[in-house]
C-alpha positions in Angstrom: 63.1 156.2 95.9 64.0 156.5 99.4 64.1 152.9 99.9 66.4 152.0 96.6 69.3 154.1 98.0 69.0 153.1 101.1 69.4 148.9 99.6 72.5 150.2 97.3 74.6 152.1 100.9 73.6 148.7 102.9 75.5 146.5 99.5 77.7 149.1 99.5 79.4 148.1 103.4 81.7 145.7 103.8 80.2 142.1 105.0 82.1 141.2 108.1 83.5 137.8 106.9 83.1 134.6 108.7 85.7 131.9 110.1 85.2 128.2 108.8 85.7 126.3 112.3 87.6 123.9 112.2 85.6 120.4 114.0 88.3 117.9 115.5 87.6 115.1 116.7 89.3 114.3 119.5 90.8 110.7 119.3 90.1 107.9 122.3 92.8 105.3 123.2 91.9 103.1 120.8 92.4 105.7 117.7 95.8 106.6 119.8 97.1 102.8 119.6 96.1 102.3 116.4 97.5 104.9 114.9 101.0 105.0 117.1 101.0 101.2 116.0 100.6 101.7 111.9 103.3 104.3 112.3 106.0 101.9 114.2 104.6 99.4 111.0 105.6 102.2 108.3 108.9 103.3 110.1 110.0 99.1 111.1 109.0 98.5 107.1 111.1 102.0 105.8 113.6 101.2 107.8 114.2 97.4 106.7 114.5 98.2 103.3 116.9 101.0 104.8 119.1 99.0 106.6 119.0 96.5 103.8 120.2 98.9 101.2 122.9 100.1 103.9 124.4 96.9 104.1 124.3 95.8 100.6 126.3 99.2 99.9 129.0 98.4 103.1 129.6 95.1 102.1 129.6 95.5 98.2 132.2 98.6 98.1 135.1 96.6 98.2 134.3 95.4 94.8 132.8 97.5 93.3 135.6 100.4 94.3 137.9 97.2 92.3 135.2 97.2 89.1 133.7 101.0 88.6 131.8 101.6 86.3 133.2 98.4 84.7 130.8 96.5 86.6 128.0 96.8 84.5 129.9 95.9 81.6 132.1 92.9 82.2 130.6 89.4 80.7 132.7 87.4 83.1 133.1 85.8 86.2 136.3 85.3 88.1 136.8 87.9 91.0 139.9 86.4 91.9 141.6 87.8 89.2 139.9 91.2 90.0 138.1 90.3 86.6 134.2 89.9 87.4 130.2 91.8 86.2 127.1 91.5 85.5 127.3 92.6 82.5 126.7 89.8 81.1 123.3 88.6 83.4 121.6 90.9 83.6 120.3 91.6 80.2 119.5 87.6 81.1 117.2 88.7 84.7 115.0 90.9 81.9 115.4 88.7 79.2 113.6 85.7 81.5 111.4 88.6 83.1 110.1 89.7 79.8 109.4 86.2 78.4 107.2 85.7 82.2 105.1 88.9 81.8 104.7 88.3 77.9 102.9 85.2 79.2 101.4 85.7 82.5 99.4 88.8 81.3 97.1 87.5 78.7 96.5 84.8 80.9 95.9 86.7 84.3 94.1 89.6 81.9 91.7 87.1 81.3 91.3 85.0 84.4 90.5 88.2 85.8 87.8 89.6 83.8 86.2 86.0 84.1 86.6 85.7 87.8 85.6 89.3 88.8 82.4 89.8 86.0 82.0 86.3 83.9 81.5 83.5 86.2 78.9 81.9 88.5 79.4 82.9 92.2 80.5 79.7 93.9 82.5 79.2 91.4 83.9 82.6 91.2 85.0 81.6 95.0 86.9 78.5 93.6 88.8 80.5 91.2 90.0 82.3 93.5 90.7 80.2 96.2 93.0 78.1 93.3 94.6 81.6 92.0 95.1 82.2 96.2 96.3 78.1 96.6 99.0 79.4 93.5 100.9 81.8 95.4 101.5 79.3 98.2 103.2 76.5 96.3 106.7 77.2 96.9 109.2 78.4 93.9 111.0 75.1 94.4 107.9 72.8 93.4 107.7 74.8 90.2 111.5 75.1 88.8 111.3 70.8 89.9 108.1 70.4 87.1 109.2 72.8 84.8 113.4 70.7 84.8 111.9 67.3 84.4 107.8 67.5 83.0 108.0 70.8 81.3 110.9 71.5 79.3 110.3 68.7 77.5 107.3 69.0 76.0 108.0 73.0 75.5 111.7 71.7 73.4 108.4 71.2 70.2 106.7 74.4 70.5 110.9 75.9 70.4 111.4 74.1 67.3 108.5 75.5 65.4 108.8 78.8 66.6 112.9 78.7 65.5 111.8 77.2 62.5 108.8 79.7 61.5 110.2 82.9 63.3 114.1 82.2 62.9 114.1 85.3 60.6 113.4 87.6 64.2 117.2 87.3 65.8 115.3 87.1 68.8 114.2 83.9 67.8 117.5 82.6 66.3 118.9 79.8 67.0 122.6 79.2 65.9 123.0 74.9 65.8 119.8 73.7 64.6 118.6 72.4 61.8 115.4 72.9 61.3 114.7 70.6 57.8 116.2 67.9 59.5 113.5 65.8 61.8 117.0 63.9 62.9 118.3 66.6 64.8 119.6 67.0 68.4 117.1 68.9 70.4 119.4 70.0 73.3 120.1 72.9 72.7 116.0 74.1 72.6 116.9 72.7 76.1 117.9 74.7 79.4 116.9 77.7 78.1 115.5 81.4 78.8 112.3 80.2 77.4 111.6 77.0 79.6 112.6 79.1 83.0 110.4 82.0 81.8 107.3 80.2 81.5 107.9 78.8 85.0 108.7 82.0 85.9 105.9 83.1 84.1 103.1 80.6 86.5 105.0 82.2 89.5 103.9 85.1 88.7 100.1 84.6 87.2 98.0 84.6 91.1 99.5 88.3 92.0 99.2 90.2 88.5 95.7 87.8 88.9 94.6 89.2 91.8 95.3 93.2 91.7 94.1 93.1 88.0 90.5 91.3 90.0 91.4 94.3 92.3 90.8 96.7 90.2 87.9 94.9 88.0 86.1 94.2 90.9 86.0 98.3 91.5 84.5 99.6 89.3 81.4 101.7 89.5 78.0 100.3 89.2 76.3 103.5 87.8 78.6 103.1 84.6 78.2 99.1 84.3 73.7 99.6 84.6 74.6 103.0 82.0 76.5 100.8 79.6 73.3 98.4 79.6 70.9 101.0 79.9 72.5 102.3 76.8 72.2 99.3 74.7 75.6 97.8 75.4 76.2 94.0 76.0 78.4 92.4 78.4 81.4 92.8 76.6 80.8 96.3 75.5 80.4 97.1 78.8 84.0 95.2 80.2 85.5 97.1 77.4 83.6 100.9 78.2 84.0 100.4 81.7 86.1 97.3 83.6 88.6 97.8 81.3 89.2 101.3 81.5 88.9 101.5 84.5 91.2 99.0 85.6 93.8 99.9 83.7 96.1 100.8 86.9 95.3 98.2 87.8 96.8 96.4 85.0 99.8 98.0 84.7 100.5 97.8 88.3 99.5 94.3 88.5 102.1 93.8 85.7 105.6 95.6 87.6 104.6 93.6 90.1 105.0 91.0 88.0 108.0 92.2 86.6 109.7 92.4 90.1 108.7 89.4 90.9 110.1 87.7 88.1 113.3 89.6 88.3 114.2 87.7 91.8 113.5 84.0 91.4 116.2 82.6 91.7 116.1 78.5 92.2 113.9 78.1 88.0 116.8 80.0 86.8 119.5 77.6 88.8 117.8 74.2 87.9 116.5 74.5 85.0 119.0 76.8 82.9 122.4 76.2 81.8 124.8 78.4 83.2 126.8 81.0 80.8 128.9 84.8 82.1 127.3 86.4 78.2 124.8 87.4 76.8 122.5 85.4 74.6 120.3 87.5 72.9 118.6 84.4 71.5 116.0 83.0 74.3 115.1 79.8 72.5 118.8 78.2 73.1 120.3 76.3 75.7 122.3 78.8 78.4 121.8 82.3 80.1 121.4 83.6 83.4 120.4 85.3 86.5 122.1 88.1 89.0 119.9 85.9 91.2 121.1 82.1 89.8 124.5 83.6 89.8 124.9 84.3 94.3 122.9 80.8 94.3 125.6 79.7 92.5 128.8 81.6 93.5 128.0 81.7 97.0 129.9 78.9 98.2 133.3 78.8 96.4 133.8 82.9 97.6 136.6 84.5 99.5 135.6 87.2 101.6 136.4 89.7 97.3 134.4 87.5 95.9 131.3 87.7 98.9 132.1 91.2 98.4 131.4 90.7 94.8 128.2 88.8 95.4 127.1 91.7 97.3 128.2 94.6 94.9 125.3 91.9 92.5 122.9 92.1 95.1 122.8 95.8 95.1 122.0 95.9 91.3 119.3 93.7 91.7 118.2 95.0 94.9 117.9 98.5 93.6 116.0 97.1 89.9 113.7 95.5 92.6 112.7 98.4 94.4 112.3 100.8 90.9 109.6 98.4 89.6 107.9 97.6 93.0 107.9 101.5 93.8 106.1 102.3 90.9 103.9 99.3 90.5 102.7 100.9 93.9 102.3 104.4 93.3 100.2 103.0 90.6 98.3 100.8 91.8 97.3 103.5 95.2 97.1 106.7 92.1 93.9 103.4 90.3 92.8 102.7 93.5 90.8 106.7 93.6 89.4 106.1 90.9 89.7 105.9 87.2 87.9 107.4 84.4 86.0 104.9 81.4 85.5 105.2 78.0 81.5 105.5 79.1 
């Protein structure tokens, strides 16, 4: 009884709090240099982006002060008489980008899965090199190939889509006669659809690289667990790889979207420029903000340059939002993901 009482008394005494000691490693000279270099690099990148935005805003102010909110709704480009805006080219810019990613996402996803999960090691190296080589091809090469080769070979696809799916407004082509085999095919050339196909080839390497990197980080233990539970390769991909790489798929798609929004030379060379919204992607005519700047820059006066700067500022803000969103999603996906296993 005495011992039990002594234990109770000891338990009631306040146990002294032990402070957790923080362990700090003294950085060496190499660590300091590396930290300072990375910090300067980050500051330089932010500074360059901020300087570009400030430059565009300052140069665009005279035009925006005249046009005000109508700059985003006016479907004309006549800065000489102060009647201009991106209301006719901004939707077409988005349409071209949507066509591009609609074509590139299935190809990029399938190629990334094949390279990371199915292809033998030797073929894997070759495919990775080819994808990287696609990213190194200049845009003008894709544009010339699309103008002189692809455009003539996809008119049949455009005609087929218009014939069977013309009841959908986006696939309708005004002036096309599906019942006449001798009908002119010029209404299907120089369209948003053709440009979107060309731009899709430019964004496939970006999307494929991001998706492949995300898929390759799927945990080995969960892969083996899927096989141990009796799953086949496709079952493992569906239950482990795809859920884990969901962030990479979304991030790669958004990065490709940002790349497609700013494409210039392919739109400039292929599409027939108009300054009104063309909701029919298979029909001739369209434009984009970047192509508008390239087309009007040579003949613009000082006020016209300010108007073009305003268009560039709008495109800059749009692509910045898309790319920042993609970077945030990709960074989040690298920290880990959940699978269905």
